[in-house]
TORVO-931969 format. One record per residue (C-alpha): residue in one letter; chain; x, y, z. Coordinates in pm, 1 decimal, always signed. Layout:
! TORVO-931969
<titi "a"; "A"; <X; Y; Z>>
...
This chain:
! TORVO-931969
<titi "x"; "A"; <-5754.9; +675.7; +4714.3>>
<titi "x"; "A"; <-5621.4; +345.0; +4847.4>>
<titi "x"; "A"; <-5270.7; +448.0; +5044.3>>
<titi "x"; "A"; <-4979.4; +212.6; +5020.2>>
<titi "x"; "A"; <-4617.2; +228.8; +5133.4>>
<titi "x"; "A"; <-4502.9; +284.1; +4779.0>>
<titi "x"; "A"; <-4578.3; +596.3; +4609.9>>
<titi "x"; "A"; <-4727.8; +632.0; +4265.8>>
<titi "x"; "A"; <-4398.8; +771.1; +4127.9>>
<titi "x"; "A"; <-4108.5; +628.7; +4324.0>>
<titi "x"; "A"; <-3842.1; +732.5; +4091.9>>
<titi "x"; "A"; <-3942.8; +1107.2; +4157.8>>
<titi "x"; "A"; <-3788.1; +1251.2; +4441.6>>
<titi "x"; "A"; <-3949.9; +1566.0; +4595.2>>
<titi "x"; "A"; <-3726.3; +1760.0; +4853.5>>
<titi "x"; "A"; <-3900.4; +1876.1; +5139.6>>
<titi "x"; "A"; <-3636.2; +1972.2; +5390.1>>
<titi "x"; "A"; <-3498.2; +2326.0; +5347.0>>
<titi "x"; "A"; <-3734.6; +2436.0; +5121.8>>
<titi "x"; "A"; <-4039.1; +2644.1; +5134.8>>
<titi "x"; "A"; <-4306.7; +2480.4; +5327.9>>
<titi "x"; "A"; <-4560.6; +2686.4; +5173.5>>
<titi "x"; "A"; <-4829.3; +2435.8; +5044.6>>
<titi "x"; "A"; <-4822.8; +2616.3; +4678.3>>
<titi "x"; "A"; <-4478.8; +2640.7; +4676.4>>
<titi "x"; "A"; <-4470.7; +2247.0; +4743.0>>
<titi "x"; "A"; <-4721.1; +2167.3; +4472.9>>
<titi "x"; "A"; <-4548.0; +2387.7; +4228.2>>
<titi "x"; "A"; <-4221.9; +2173.2; +4297.9>>
<titi "x"; "A"; <-4430.4; +1851.0; +4228.9>>
<titi "x"; "A"; <-4583.3; +2012.9; +3917.3>>
<titi "x"; "A"; <-4257.3; +2085.3; +3782.2>>
<titi "x"; "A"; <-4117.8; +1746.1; +3867.8>>
<titi "x"; "A"; <-4413.7; +1580.2; +3689.6>>
<titi "x"; "A"; <-4368.2; +1804.1; +3376.0>>
<titi "x"; "A"; <-3972.0; +1731.2; +3377.0>>
<titi "x"; "A"; <-4066.2; +1338.0; +3346.5>>
<titi "x"; "A"; <-4313.4; +1348.8; +3099.2>>
<titi "x"; "A"; <-4597.2; +1344.2; +3321.4>>
<titi "x"; "A"; <-4799.4; +1641.7; +3205.5>>
<titi "x"; "A"; <-5113.9; +1490.5; +3196.3>>
<titi "x"; "A"; <-5110.3; +1409.7; +3566.2>>
<titi "x"; "A"; <-5052.6; +1766.5; +3673.4>>
<titi "x"; "A"; <-5443.1; +1849.5; +3687.2>>
<titi "x"; "A"; <-5498.8; +1513.2; +3892.2>>
<titi "x"; "A"; <-5229.6; +1604.2; +4144.5>>
<titi "x"; "A"; <-5338.9; +1924.8; +4200.4>>
<titi "x"; "A"; <-5695.9; +1830.3; +4246.9>>
<titi "x"; "A"; <-5611.8; +1566.2; +4494.2>>
<titi "x"; "A"; <-5351.6; +1801.5; +4684.2>>
<titi "x"; "A"; <-5603.3; +2063.7; +4695.8>>
<titi "x"; "A"; <-5917.5; +1871.9; +4820.8>>
<titi "x"; "A"; <-5816.2; +1916.4; +5206.6>>
<titi "x"; "A"; <-5579.6; +2111.1; +5454.0>>
<titi "x"; "A"; <-5204.2; +2135.3; +5452.6>>
<titi "x"; "A"; <-5162.8; +1788.3; +5599.9>>
<titi "x"; "A"; <-5348.7; +1651.9; +5291.1>>
<titi "x"; "A"; <-5103.9; +1841.4; +5057.4>>
<titi "x"; "A"; <-4809.3; +1636.3; +5228.1>>
<titi "x"; "A"; <-4990.6; +1310.8; +5242.2>>
<titi "x"; "A"; <-5078.6; +1371.6; +4875.0>>
<titi "x"; "A"; <-4715.9; +1425.3; +4779.9>>
<titi "x"; "A"; <-4616.3; +1141.2; +4962.8>>
<titi "x"; "A"; <-4852.7; +906.8; +4807.7>>
<titi "x"; "A"; <-4732.6; +1032.4; +4463.5>>
<titi "x"; "A"; <-4375.9; +1100.6; +4516.5>>
<titi "x"; "A"; <-4076.8; +972.1; +4684.8>>
<titi "x"; "A"; <-3986.6; +1228.8; +4966.6>>
<titi "x"; "A"; <-3687.1; +1325.4; +5097.8>>
<titi "x"; "A"; <-3708.8; +1466.0; +5430.2>>
<titi "x"; "A"; <-3380.0; +1390.6; +5595.4>>
<titi "x"; "A"; <-3182.0; +1691.4; +5721.4>>
<titi "x"; "A"; <-2851.2; +1594.5; +5614.9>>
<titi "x"; "A"; <-2668.3; +1852.3; +5809.5>>
<titi "x"; "A"; <-2818.3; +1703.8; +6140.7>>
<titi "x"; "A"; <-2745.2; +1361.5; +6038.6>>
<titi "x"; "A"; <-2357.7; +1430.1; +5995.7>>
<titi "x"; "A"; <-2345.6; +1602.2; +6314.2>>
<titi "x"; "A"; <-2524.2; +1305.6; +6509.9>>
<titi "x"; "A"; <-2286.5; +1064.6; +6316.9>>
<titi "x"; "A"; <-1971.9; +1241.7; +6407.7>>
<titi "x"; "A"; <-2027.9; +1229.3; +6808.9>>
<titi "x"; "A"; <-2143.1; +867.0; +6832.2>>
<titi "x"; "A"; <-2370.3; +674.6; +7106.6>>
<titi "x"; "A"; <-2231.0; +483.0; +7395.0>>
<titi "x"; "A"; <-2216.0; +94.2; +7348.0>>
<titi "x"; "A"; <-2345.9; +41.4; +7685.8>>
<titi "x"; "A"; <-2637.4; +315.5; +7753.7>>
<titi "x"; "A"; <-2663.6; +408.8; +7399.5>>
<titi "x"; "A"; <-2664.5; +770.6; +7531.8>>
<titi "x"; "A"; <-2462.8; +1039.4; +7303.9>>
<titi "x"; "A"; <-2106.9; +1044.4; +7397.5>>
<titi "x"; "A"; <-2111.5; +1389.7; +7457.6>>
<titi "x"; "A"; <-2341.2; +1341.8; +7758.7>>
<titi "x"; "A"; <-2255.0; +972.7; +7850.8>>
<titi "x"; "A"; <-2105.9; +914.6; +8216.0>>
<titi "x"; "A"; <-2056.3; +532.9; +8149.0>>
<titi "x"; "A"; <-1703.4; +580.8; +8009.9>>
<titi "x"; "A"; <-1437.6; +810.7; +8120.1>>
């Protein structure tokens, strides 16, 4: 399969953060998403491609078929609340530039 930057179904987002990382659980979420979006005819093709390799292949297949939400929003909020030093770009918590 030719890999591109745009997934096959960019309007379907699969959450990978905070979810069960088991390959079969990931494939189940993808299968459910396909069915919810009226794409039941694509389930077998997805599962065949996803199971044609190892765990990394499952993840690569998911990313080539769907938009993936892999951002941990809890960590992002923590990082934004501290801020970075404008001079050294170190976290203000650890920066020694400003008093």
